[in-house]
Residue, then its C-alpha position, 0 to 999 in steps of 0.5 A: x508496546x500496545x500502540x506499536x502492535x496496534x499500529x502494526x495491525x492497522x497497517x497490516x489491514x490497510x495494506x492487505x485491503x490495498x492489495x486485495x481490492x487493488x482493481x476496485x481502488x484503481x477503478x474508483x480513483x482512476x489511473x494516474x496518467x503520469x505513472x502510465x506515461x513514465x512507467x508503462x501501460x498498466x503500471x498504476x496497478x503495480x504502483x498501488x500494490x507497491x504502496x500497499x506493501x510499503x505500508x505493511x513494511x513500515x508498520x512492521x518496521x515500526x513494530x520492531x523499532x527501526x522507525 
């Protein structure tokens, strides 16, 4: 049970930091040309935010035993 809680806390922190510093991450890593072409201008930010939210949700799902 301790490892599940630890994994959730780590995923929560990583997801939060991904949401909080989204602009910095995109400026450091760069925009994805494929995402920009397929989904529209500025969607790299949105996709990175969705990835951060997915990390949080997967951590929560692992905590409650779905995964």
